[in-house]
C-alpha positions in Angstrom: 0.0 0.0 0.0 1.3 3.4 -0.9 2.0 5.6 2.1 -0.2 8.7 1.9 0.1 11.2 4.8 -1.9 14.2 3.4 -5.3 14.5 1.9 -7.8 17.3 1.2 -11.5 16.3 1.2 -14.8 18.1 1.0 -17.6 17.0 3.3 -21.3 17.9 3.3 -23.9 17.1 5.9 -27.4 16.2 5.0 -30.1 18.9 4.9 -33.1 18.7 7.2 -36.4 17.5 5.8 -39.2 20.0 5.3 -42.2 20.1 7.7 -45.5 18.9 6.4 -48.6 21.0 5.8 -51.5 18.6 6.3 -55.0 18.5 7.8 -56.8 15.7 9.3 -59.4 14.3 6.9 -61.5 11.6 8.4 -65.1 10.7 8.1 -67.3 12.2 10.7 -64.5 14.5 11.8 -65.1 17.6 9.6 -62.7 19.8 11.5 -59.8 17.6 12.3 -57.3 20.4 12.4 -53.6 20.5 11.3 -51.7 17.2 11.5 -48.5 17.9 9.5 -45.4 16.2 11.0 -41.9 17.5 11.4 -39.1 16.8 8.9 -36.2 14.5 9.8 -32.8 15.7 10.8 -30.0 15.6 8.1 -27.1 13.2 8.6 -23.9 14.3 10.3 -20.4 13.8 9.0 -18.5 11.8 11.6 -14.7 11.3 11.8 -13.5 8.2 13.6 -10.1 6.8 14.2 -9.5 3.1 13.4 -6.6 0.8 14.1 -7.2 -0.7 10.7 -6.2 2.5 9.0 -2.4 3.2 8.8 -2.4 5.9 6.1 -4.7 8.3 4.3 -4.5 6.2 1.1 -8.2 5.5 1.0 -8.8 9.3 0.7 -6.4 9.7 -2.2 -9.1 9.4 -4.9 -12.4 9.9 -3.1 -12.5 13.5 -2.3 -16.2 14.3 -1.7 -18.4 12.9 1.0 -22.1 13.7 1.6 -24.4 12.5 4.4 -28.0 11.6 3.7 -30.8 14.2 3.8 -33.6 14.0 6.3 -37.0 13.0 4.9 -40.0 15.4 4.9 -42.7 15.1 7.5 -46.0 13.5 6.6 -49.6 13.7 7.6 -51.0 12.2 10.8 -48.1 14.0 12.6 -45.6 11.5 11.3 -42.0 12.7 11.6 -39.8 12.2 8.6 -36.8 9.7 8.9 -33.5 11.2 10.0 -30.8 11.1 7.4 -28.0 8.5 8.0 -24.8 9.8 9.4 -21.7 9.3 7.2 -18.6 8.0 9.1 -15.1 8.6 7.7 -12.3 6.4 9.2 -8.9 7.9 9.9 -5.7 6.5 11.3 -4.7 7.7 14.8 -2.4 10.6 14.6 -4.4 12.6 12.1 -4.7 16.3 12.4 -7.9 17.8 10.9 -8.0 21.5 10.0 -10.1 23.8 7.9 -8.4 24.0 4.5 -9.7 27.6 4.0 -8.7 29.2 7.3 -6.0 26.8 8.5 -7.8 26.5 11.9 -7.1 23.2 13.7 -10.4 21.4 14.2 -9.4 18.1 15.8 -6.2 16.3 16.7 -6.9 12.6 16.8 -4.5 10.7 19.1 -6.2 7.5 20.3 -8.0 4.7 18.6 -11.8 4.8 18.3 -12.1 8.5 18.8 -15.2 10.1 17.2 -15.9 13.7 16.3 -18.8 15.2 14.4 -17.1 17.6 12.1 -20.3 18.8 10.3 -23.8 18.6 11.8 -26.8 17.8 9.7 -29.5 20.4 9.3 -32.5 20.3 11.6 -35.8 19.2 10.3 -38.5 21.8 9.8 -41.6 21.8 12.0 -44.9 20.7 10.6 -48.0 22.8 10.7 -49.3 20.9 13.7 -46.7 22.7 15.7 -48.2 26.1 14.9 -51.8 25.5 16.0 -52.9 28.0 18.6 -56.1 29.6 19.9 -55.7 32.4 17.4 -54.6 30.3 14.5 -56.5 27.0 14.4 -55.7 26.2 10.8 -52.0 27.2 10.1 -51.3 26.6 6.5 -47.5 26.8 6.7 -44.6 24.7 7.9 -40.9 25.3 8.3 -38.4 24.2 5.6 -35.6 22.0 6.8 -32.2 23.6 7.6 -29.8 23.5 4.8 -26.7 21.3 4.7 -23.2 22.5 5.7 -20.1 22.0 3.6 -16.5 22.4 4.7 -13.2 21.5 3.0 -10.8 19.6 5.3 -7.1 19.2 5.3 -5.9 16.0 6.8 -2.3 15.5 7.9 -1.0 12.3 9.4 1.7 12.5 12.0 2.9 9.1 13.2 2.5 8.2 16.8 5.7 6.8 18.1 7.8 6.9 21.3 11.2 7.0 19.5 12.1 8.5 16.2 15.2 7.3 14.4 16.9 10.2 12.5 20.0 10.5 10.5 21.4 10.9 7.0 20.6 8.3 4.3 22.6 5.1 4.8 23.1 5.7 8.5 21.7 2.3 9.1 18.2 3.2 10.5 16.4 0.5 8.6 18.9 -2.2 9.7 18.6 -1.0 13.3 14.8 -1.1 13.4 15.0 -4.6 11.9 17.4 -5.6 14.6 15.4 -4.3 17.6 11.8 -4.9 16.4 9.6 -7.0 14.1 9.5 -4.4 11.4 11.1 -5.4 8.1 11.9 -2.4 6.1 13.9 -2.6 2.9 17.6 -2.3 3.4 20.1 -1.2 0.7 23.3 0.7 0.3 22.0 3.7 -1.7 20.4 7.0 -1.0 16.8 7.0 0.3 16.4 3.3 0.6 13.6 4.1 3.0 10.9 6.0 1.1 8.1 5.7 3.7 8.2 5.7 7.5 8.1 2.4 9.3 6.9 1.6 12.7 8.3 -1.1 14.9 7.3 -2.4 18.3 10.3 -3.1 20.5 9.8 -5.8 23.1 12.5 -5.6 25.7 11.2 -8.4 28.0 11.6 -6.5 31.2 9.3 -3.5 30.7 6.5 -2.1 28.6 7.1 -2.3 24.8 7.7 1.0 23.0 7.2 2.1 19.4 10.0 3.2 17.1 9.5 5.1 13.9 12.2 4.8 11.2 12.1 8.2 9.5 13.4 8.4 5.9 16.9 9.9 5.7 17.2 13.6 5.9 19.7 15.7 3.9 20.9 19.2 4.1 18.1 21.6 3.0 15.3 19.1 3.9 13.4 21.8 5.8 13.1 23.6 2.5 12.0 20.6 0.6 15.4 19.1 -0.6 15.5 15.3 -1.0 12.4 13.9 0.6 11.9 17.3 2.0 9.6 18.3 4.9 7.2 15.5 4.0 8.4 13.3 6.8 9.8 15.8 9.3 6.3 16.2 10.7 6.4 12.6 11.8 9.2 13.4 14.3 7.1 16.0 16.1 5.0 13.6 18.1 7.9 11.4 19.2 8.9 11.5 22.9 12.6 11.2 22.1 15.1 10.8 19.2 17.8 8.4 18.4 20.3 10.2 16.2 22.1 7.6 14.2 25.5 8.3 12.5 27.4 6.2 10.1 30.8 5.9 11.7 32.4 5.1 8.3 31.3 8.4 6.9 33.0 10.5 9.6 35.6 12.9 8.1 38.6 13.2 10.4 38.9 16.8 9.2 35.3 17.6 9.9 34.1 14.9 12.3 30.9 16.7 13.3 29.7 17.6 9.8 27.0 15.0 9.5 25.8 15.4 13.1 25.6 19.2 12.8 23.7 18.9 9.4 20.9 16.9 11.0 20.6 19.1 14.1 20.4 22.1 11.9 17.6 20.6 9.8 15.6 19.7 12.9 16.0 23.2 14.3 15.1 24.9 11.0 11.9 22.9 10.8 10.9 23.4 14.4 12.9 24.4 17.4 11.2 21.8 19.6 12.6 19.0 17.4 16.2 19.7 18.2 15.4 20.2 21.8 13.8 16.8 22.2 15.7 14.3 24.4 18.2 12.7 22.1 20.4 9.6 22.2 23.5 9.9 20.0 24.5 6.6 18.5 27.5 5.8 16.2 26.6 2.8 14.0 28.5 0.3 11.9 31.2 -0.4 14.5 31.9 -3.7 12.8 33.7 -1.9 9.9 37.5 -1.5 9.8 38.9 1.6 11.5 35.4 2.3 13.1 36.9 2.7 16.6 39.4 5.3 15.3 36.6 7.3 13.7 34.4 7.0 16.8 37.2 8.3 19.0 37.7 11.2 16.6 34.0 12.1 16.8 33.9 11.8 20.6 36.9 14.0 21.0 35.4 16.7 18.8 31.9 16.7 20.5 33.2 16.3 24.0 30.3 14.3 25.3 30.5 11.2 27.4 27.1 9.8 26.6 27.8 8.8 23.0 27.0 5.1 22.3 28.6 2.8 19.7 26.7 0.0 18.1 26.6 -2.3 15.2 23.0 -2.9 14.0 24.3 -5.6 11.7 26.0 -7.7 14.4 24.0 -6.6 17.5 27.0 -5.1 19.2 25.9 -2.5 21.8 22.2 -2.8 21.1 21.3 -3.9 24.7 23.0 -0.9 26.1 21.3 1.4 23.6 17.9 0.0 24.5 18.6 0.4 28.3 19.5 4.0 27.8 16.5 4.5 25.6 14.2 3.2 28.3 15.8 5.5 30.9 15.2 8.5 28.7 11.6 7.5 28.1 11.0 6.9 31.8 12.5 10.4 32.5 10.2 12.0 29.9 7.2 10.3 31.5 8.3 11.5 34.9 8.4 15.1 33.7 4.8 14.8 32.5 3.4 13.7 35.8 
């Protein structure tokens, strides 16, 4: 299935049914009076999150949605049937905004959330409602309320505890395969990962957590270069980041170049991204001269919390997961 994380759709509620103008006509009851019933209510447009939806792919081609109209009222004070609601399913993590004004309407976080984005029109009152001592034979009824239409912009931001970031070929796909059940494509060429992948990490000693493999960033991504800002939004919801660096790409003359490029892109897109709790991990320690390059990087950055791993062989992954859980626990503690 193609990964679609944006969609623009137009939704229209149902209009209310008209009230009925009717008079009771029965034998031996010459003056039965008004008995027109009310019109039915128009259907609502309902948005609902579903665990079965992972992308907005199902909205790529169907752009217009309309709920059913309410039925008109009938004689004998019979109320018209309400129009059926129309439910549109969305994946958790979808932001819904007014495409015209940009106003945020709803931020869906959990599964099975429901929200009425457009209400159906009310049904009009029948003439039986207007009978009074001064008007015994009202010959009018209300029309139903009209429908409402709005154009919605839908944006999907993945819900994950940890976001894996780094330049293309940093080894993010290999790492997520090694620590979770996710099986993204792995290859030694730019932009192997063209869509985000989610993996659930089962540590065995605590609650599992979700990792998002974010497609590789490059310099200028916040302006649209490479895969551009399309996937930067998916990092915003993560509780922490694992910044993965290919140790074999470290230039002894500029050891921090790759690291600083990613940090700059995160900060240019949104300051809060670069300020998220971040675990810095040097990958591909199984390669020749990897330790020499790692030492050069550590000396330049002057941090004592830099981890070294090999996603390919599993070296250092247990320590990385332990540190990840400590950070997640700390983040949870700050929220309470």
